MIZA-235928 format. One record per atom (N, C-alpha, C): x, y, z; chain. Coordinates in Angstrom, 1 decimal, decimal comma, always signed. Last residue first. Layout:
PT       u       v       w  chain
PT       X       Y       Z      A
...
END
This chain:
PT       u       v       w  chain
PT  -153,1   +32,8   -55,7      A
PT  -152,0   +31,6   -55,5      A
PT  -153,0   +30,8   -55,8      A
PT  -151,9   +36,2   -57,9      A
PT  -152,8   +34,7   -57,3      A
PT  -152,3   +33,9   -57,3      A
PT  -149,7   +38,1   -56,8      A
PT  -150,1   +37,0   -58,2      A
PT  -151,2   +35,9   -57,3      A
PT  -149,7   +41,5   -56,3      A
PT  -150,1   +40,1   -55,7      A
PT  -150,8   +39,2   -56,5      A
PT  -147,5   +44,4   -56,4      A
PT  -148,0   +43,1   -57,4      A
PT  -148,6   +42,2   -56,1      A
PT  -148,2   +47,3   -54,7      A
PT  -147,4   +45,7   -55,0      A
PT  -148,2   +44,9   -55,7      A
PT  -147,8   +50,4   -56,2      A
PT  -148,5   +48,9   -56,5      A
PT  -147,7   +48,1   -56,2      A
PT  -146,2   +52,8   -56,1      A
PT  -146,1   +52,2   -56,6      A
PT  -146,8   +51,1   -55,6      A
PT  -147,9   +56,4   -56,8      A
PT  -147,5   +55,5   -56,2      A
PT  -146,9   +53,8   -56,2      A
PT  -146,1   +58,7   -58,6      A
PT  -147,3   +57,6   -59,0      A
PT  -147,0   +56,8   -57,8      A
PT  -146,9   +61,9   -57,7      A
PT  -145,9   +60,9   -58,0      A
PT  -146,5   +59,7   -58,0      A
PT  -148,4   +64,5   -59,7      A
PT  -148,3   +63,4   -58,3      A
PT  -147,4   +62,6   -58,4      A
PT  -146,9   +67,3   -61,4      A
PT  -147,9   +65,7   -61,0      A
PT  -147,1   +64,9   -59,6      A
PT  -146,6   +70,7   -60,7      A
PT  -146,3   +69,3   -60,2      A
PT  -147,0   +68,1   -60,0      A
PT  -147,5   +72,1   -63,6      A
PT  -148,0   +71,9   -62,2      A
PT  -147,3   +71,1   -62,4      A
PT  -147,8   +75,2   -65,3      A
PT  -147,2   +73,9   -65,6      A
PT  -147,4   +73,7   -64,0      A
PT  -150,8   +77,2   -67,6      A
PT  -149,9   +77,0   -65,9      A
PT  -149,1   +75,4   -65,6      A
PT  -151,4   +78,6   -70,1      A
PT  -151,0   +77,6   -69,6      A
PT  -150,6   +77,8   -68,2      A
PT  -152,3   +82,0   -70,4      A
PT  -152,4   +80,6   -71,6      A
PT  -152,1   +79,0   -71,4      A
PT  -154,2   +84,0   -69,3      A
PT  -153,4   +82,5   -68,8      A
PT  -153,1   +82,5   -69,3      A
PT  -154,4   +87,3   -70,2      A
PT  -154,8   +86,1   -69,8      A
PT  -153,7   +84,9   -69,1      A
PT  -155,2   +89,5   -72,1      A
PT  -154,7   +89,9   -70,8      A
PT  -155,8   +88,3   -70,3      A
PT  -155,3   +92,4   -75,1      A
PT  -155,0   +91,1   -73,8      A
PT  -155,1   +90,8   -72,8      A
PT  -155,5   +94,2   -76,1      A
PT  -156,3   +94,6   -75,0      A
PT  -155,6   +92,8   -74,4      A
PT  -153,5   +94,3   -78,7      A
PT  -153,3   +95,0   -77,4      A
PT  -153,9   +94,4   -76,3      A
PT  -155,1   +94,2   -82,2      A
PT  -154,2   +93,4   -80,6      A
PT  -154,2   +94,5   -79,4      A
PT  -156,7   +95,8   -83,1      A
PT  -157,0   +94,4   -83,4      A
PT  -156,2   +93,7   -82,4      A
PT  -159,1   +98,0   -83,0      A
PT  -158,4   +97,8   -81,9      A
PT  -158,1   +96,0   -82,8      A
PT  -160,2  +100,3   -85,1      A
PT  -160,5   +99,1   -84,5      A
PT  -159,3   +98,5   -84,1      A
PT  -160,9  +103,9   -85,2      A
PT  -159,8  +103,4   -85,8      A
PT  -160,6  +102,3   -85,0      A
PT  -161,5  +106,6   -86,5      A
PT  -162,2  +105,6   -86,6      A
PT  -161,3  +104,6   -86,4      A
PT  -159,5  +108,9   -87,1      A
PT  -159,6  +108,3   -85,5      A
PT  -160,9  +106,8   -85,5      A
PT  -157,2  +109,7   -89,9      A
PT  -158,9  +109,4   -89,4      A
PT  -158,6  +108,5   -88,2      A
PT  -155,1  +110,5   -90,7      A
PT  -155,3  +111,5   -90,1      A
PT  -156,7  +110,6   -88,9      A
PT  -154,3  +108,3   -92,8      A
PT  -154,9  +109,8   -93,2      A
PT  -155,6  +110,7   -91,8      A
PT  -152,1  +107,5   -91,6      A
PT  -151,6  +108,2   -93,3      A
PT  -152,9  +109,2   -93,3      A
PT  -151,7  +106,9   -88,4      A
PT  -151,3  +107,9   -89,3      A
PT  -150,9  +108,5   -90,8      A
PT  -155,1  +107,9   -87,2      A
PT  -154,3  +106,6   -88,5      A
PT  -152,9  +108,0   -88,6      A
PT  -154,6  +108,1   -83,5      A
PT  -155,1  +108,8   -84,7      A
PT  -154,1  +107,8   -86,0      A
PT  -154,2  +107,3   -80,9      A
PT  -155,1  +106,5   -82,1      A
PT  -155,4  +107,6   -83,0      A
PT  -152,1  +107,8   -78,0      A
PT  -152,6  +108,4   -79,5      A
PT  -153,1  +107,3   -80,3      A
PT  -150,7  +107,0   -75,9      A
PT  -152,2  +106,8   -75,9      A
PT  -152,8  +107,4   -77,4      A
PT  -148,8  +105,0   -77,7      A
PT  -149,7  +105,1   -76,9      A
PT  -149,4  +106,4   -76,3      A
PT  -148,4  +105,0   -81,2      A
PT  -147,4  +105,0   -80,0      A
PT  -148,5  +105,5   -78,8      A
PT  -149,3  +101,6   -82,7      A
PT  -149,5  +103,1   -82,3      A
PT  -148,9  +103,5   -80,7      A
PT  -149,2  +100,0   -85,8      A
PT  -148,5   +99,9   -84,3      A
PT  -148,3  +101,0   -83,3      A
PT  -151,3   +99,9   -88,1      A
PT  -150,3   +99,9   -87,5      A
PT  -149,9   +99,5   -86,1      A
PT  -152,8   +99,8   -91,1      A
PT  -152,7   +99,3   -89,7      A
PT  -151,4   +99,5   -89,3      A
PT  -155,7  +101,2   -92,7      A
PT  -154,2  +101,2   -92,6      A
PT  -153,9  +100,1   -91,4      A
PT  -158,3  +102,0   -94,2      A
PT  -157,8  +100,3   -93,4      A
PT  -156,0   +99,9   -93,3      A
PT  -159,2  +104,1   -93,9      A
PT  -158,4  +103,9   -94,8      A
PT  -157,9  +102,6   -94,8      A
PT  -161,1  +104,0   -91,9      A
PT  -161,3  +105,1   -92,5      A
PT  -160,5  +104,7   -93,9      A
PT  -160,5  +103,1   -89,7      A
PT  -161,4  +102,8   -90,7      A
PT  -162,0  +103,1   -91,7      A
PT  -157,4  +101,4   -89,3      A
PT  -158,4  +102,5   -89,7      A
PT  -159,6  +102,0   -90,3      A
PT  -156,1   +99,3   -86,7      A
PT  -156,7   +99,1   -88,0      A
PT  -157,3  +101,0   -87,9      A
PT  -153,6   +98,5   -84,3      A
PT  -154,8   +99,1   -85,2      A
PT  -154,9   +99,2   -86,4      A
PT  -151,7   +97,2   -81,8      A
PT  -152,0   +97,2   -83,4      A
PT  -153,4   +97,3   -84,0      A
PT  -149,4   +97,2   -79,3      A
PT  -150,7   +97,0   -79,8      A
PT  -151,1   +97,3   -81,1      A
PT  -147,7   +93,8   -78,7      A
PT  -148,2   +95,3   -78,9      A
PT  -149,6   +95,2   -79,8      A
PT  -147,4   +91,5   -75,6      A
PT  -148,1   +92,2   -77,3      A
PT  -148,1   +93,4   -77,5      A
PT  -145,5   +90,2   -73,9      A
PT  -145,7   +91,2   -74,2      A
PT  -146,9   +91,7   -75,4      A
PT  -145,6   +87,0   -72,2      A
PT  -145,5   +87,5   -73,9      A
PT  -146,1   +88,8   -74,2      A
PT  -144,2   +86,4   -69,0      A
PT  -145,3   +86,9   -69,8      A
PT  -144,9   +87,2   -71,1      A
PT  -144,6   +83,9   -66,3      A
PT  -143,7   +83,9   -67,5      A
PT  -145,0   +85,0   -68,9      A
PT  -143,6   +83,1   -63,6      A
PT  -145,0   +84,2   -64,4      A
PT  -143,5   +84,3   -65,6      A
PT  -142,3   +80,4   -61,5      A
PT  -142,3   +81,3   -62,7      A
PT  -143,8   +82,2   -62,9      A
PT  -143,3   +79,7   -58,4      A
PT  -143,5   +79,4   -59,6      A
PT  -143,5   +80,8   -60,4      A
PT  -143,0   +80,5   -55,7      A
PT  -141,6   +80,4   -56,6      A
PT  -141,9   +79,7   -57,6      A
PT  -146,3   +79,5   -54,3      A
PT  -144,9   +80,2   -54,2      A
PT  -143,8   +79,5   -54,5      A
PT  -148,6   +78,0   -55,4      A
PT  -147,3   +78,9   -55,9      A
PT  -146,8   +79,4   -55,7      A
PT  -149,6   +77,0   -52,7      A
PT  -149,5   +75,8   -54,0      A
PT  -148,2   +76,6   -55,2      A
PT  -148,1   +79,7   -50,6      A
PT  -149,4   +79,1   -51,4      A
PT  -148,6   +78,0   -51,7      A
PT  -146,5   +81,4   -49,2      A
PT  -146,6   +80,3   -48,6      A
PT  -148,1   +79,5   -49,4      A
PT  -146,8   +83,8   -51,7      A
PT  -146,1   +83,4   -50,6      A
PT  -146,9   +82,5   -49,7      A
PT  -148,0   +85,1   -54,0      A
PT  -147,6   +83,2   -53,7      A
PT  -147,3   +82,9   -52,3      A
PT  -147,8   +87,8   -53,6      A
PT  -149,2   +87,4   -53,3      A
PT  -149,0   +85,7   -52,9      A
PT  -145,3   +88,1   -54,1      A
PT  -145,5   +89,0   -52,4      A
PT  -147,2   +87,6   -52,6      A
PT  -144,9   +87,4   -57,4      A
PT  -143,6   +87,2   -55,7      A
PT  -144,6   +87,1   -54,6      A
PT  -146,9   +89,5   -58,3      A
PT  -147,0   +88,0   -57,9      A
PT  -146,3   +87,2   -56,9      A
PT  -145,1   +92,0   -57,8      A
PT  -146,6   +91,4   -57,1      A
PT  -147,0   +90,0   -56,5      A
PT  -143,7   +91,5   -59,5      A
PT  -142,7   +91,6   -58,4      A
PT  -144,1   +91,8   -56,7      A
PT  -144,5   +91,0   -61,5      A
PT  -143,5   +90,1   -61,4      A
PT  -143,1   +90,1   -59,4      A
PT  -145,7   +93,4   -61,8      A
PT  -146,7   +92,7   -62,3      A
PT  -145,6   +91,3   -61,5      A
PT  -143,7   +95,4   -62,2      A
PT  -144,4   +94,9   -61,2      A
PT  -144,8   +94,5   -60,3      A
PT  -142,3   +94,6   -64,2      A
PT  -141,7   +94,6   -63,1      A
PT  -142,4   +94,6   -62,1      A
PT  -144,2   +95,3   -66,5      A
PT  -143,3   +93,5   -66,0      A
PT  -142,5   +93,6   -64,7      A
PT  -147,1   +97,2   -66,0      A
PT  -145,8   +97,4   -65,7      A
PT  -145,3   +96,3   -65,0      A
PT  -149,8   +97,1   -68,6      A
PT  -148,8   +96,6   -67,1      A
PT  -147,2   +97,1   -67,4      A
PT  -151,4   +98,6   -70,6      A
PT  -150,4   +99,0   -69,3      A
PT  -149,8   +98,8   -68,7      A
PT  -153,0   +97,1   -71,7      A
PT  -153,2   +97,1   -70,6      A
PT  -152,3   +97,8   -69,4      A
PT  -151,7   +98,1   -74,4      A
PT  -152,6   +98,6   -74,1      A
PT  -153,0   +98,5   -72,7      A
PT  -150,3   +95,5   -74,8      A
PT  -149,8   +96,4   -74,6      A
PT  -150,8   +97,5   -73,9      A
PT  -151,1   +92,2   -74,0      A
PT  -151,2   +93,6   -74,2      A
PT  -151,0   +94,5   -74,0      A
PT  -150,0   +89,3   -71,9      A
PT  -150,5   +90,3   -72,2      A
PT  -150,7   +91,5   -73,3      A
PT  -150,3   +85,7   -71,6      A
PT  -150,2   +86,7   -72,5      A
PT  -150,9   +88,5   -72,2      A
PT  -148,7   +83,6   -69,5      A
PT  -149,5   +84,5   -70,3      A
PT  -148,9   +85,4   -71,4      A
PT  -148,3   +81,0   -67,0      A
PT  -148,0   +81,2   -69,3      A
PT  -148,4   +82,3   -69,1      A
PT  -146,5   +79,6   -64,4      A
PT  -147,6   +80,2   -65,6      A
PT  -147,4   +81,1   -66,8      A
PT  -145,1   +77,0   -63,0      A
PT  -144,8   +78,0   -63,7      A
PT  -146,6   +79,1   -64,1      A
PT  -145,2   +75,5   -60,9      A
PT  -144,6   +75,6   -60,8      A
PT  -144,0   +76,7   -61,9      A
PT  -147,6   +74,6   -58,2      A
PT  -147,3   +75,7   -59,8      A
PT  -146,1   +75,4   -59,8      A
PT  -149,0   +71,4   -56,7      A
PT  -147,9   +72,8   -56,7      A
PT  -148,1   +73,4   -58,3      A
PT  -152,5   +71,5   -57,4      A
PT  -150,8   +70,9   -56,5      A
PT  -150,0   +72,1   -57,1      A
PT  -154,9   +71,9   -55,9      A
PT  -154,3   +71,1   -55,3      A
PT  -152,6   +71,1   -55,6      A
PT  -155,9   +72,4   -59,6      A
PT  -156,7   +71,2   -58,2      A
PT  -155,8   +71,1   -56,9      A
PT  -154,8   +74,6   -60,8      A
PT  -153,9   +73,4   -60,2      A
PT  -154,9   +72,6   -59,6      A
PT  -157,1   +75,6   -60,9      A
PT  -157,2   +75,2   -62,0      A
PT  -155,9   +74,3   -61,7      A
PT  -157,4   +78,0   -59,1      A
PT  -158,0   +76,9   -59,1      A
PT  -158,2   +75,4   -59,9      A
PT  -154,4   +78,7   -59,0      A
PT  -154,9   +77,6   -58,0      A
PT  -156,0   +77,1   -58,4      A
PT  -155,2   +80,5   -61,0      A
PT  -154,0   +79,6   -61,0      A
PT  -154,5   +78,5   -60,2      A
PT  -156,6   +82,4   -60,2      A
PT  -157,4   +81,4   -61,7      A
PT  -156,0   +80,2   -61,3      A
PT  -155,5   +83,6   -57,6      A
PT  -156,4   +82,8   -57,5      A
PT  -157,1   +81,5   -58,8      A
PT  -153,8   +84,3   -59,1      A
PT  -153,3   +83,7   -58,4      A
PT  -154,2   +82,8   -58,1      A
PT  -154,3   +86,5   -60,8      A
PT  -154,2   +85,3   -62,0      A
PT  -153,6   +84,5   -60,8      A
PT  -156,0   +88,4   -59,2      A
PT  -156,5   +87,8   -59,7      A
PT  -155,9   +85,9   -60,3      A
PT  -153,4   +89,1   -57,5      A
PT  -153,8   +88,4   -57,2      A
PT  -155,2   +88,0   -57,5      A
PT  -152,4   +91,0   -59,8      A
PT  -151,6   +89,7   -59,4      A
PT  -152,5   +88,4   -58,7      A
PT  -154,7   +92,3   -59,8      A
PT  -153,7   +91,9   -61,6      A
PT  -153,6   +90,4   -61,1      A
PT  -153,1   +94,3   -57,9      A
PT  -154,8   +93,6   -57,9      A
PT  -154,8   +92,1   -59,3      A
PT  -151,0   +95,1   -58,5      A
PT  -151,2   +94,4   -57,2      A
PT  -152,6   +93,3   -57,4      A
PT  -150,9   +96,3   -60,5      A
PT  -150,4   +95,2   -61,1      A
PT  -150,8   +94,4   -59,4      A
PT  -152,0   +99,0   -60,0      A
PT  -153,1   +98,3   -60,5      A
PT  -152,3   +96,2   -60,6      A
PT  -150,3  +100,7   -59,6      A
PT  -150,5   +99,8   -58,3      A
PT  -151,7   +98,3   -58,4      A
END
């Protein structure tokens, strides 16, 4: 259920950066260790954006796998969550290399239409 609060935070950040322009899409990167349910995030994003400049915006998410490195033998692997022991030596001194990401990469907004300015020639 934390996807609701995450969606609200995504919306707040998006609207702040959109500077009053309608939002078409939000591109994010989310690591597996954040344990975000993609369907829930998309569902709640659709709800929290209703009536805002981001209503109807696409939420595009790159989900990144968790990647760890053993502090004892330096082996790198993608763990089966939530097990964090090295499959090579059984060590528990691991370093997280990826999988904790949670951020907006970019947003796409509708650009303001350029107003036609009449050309007045000097007389």
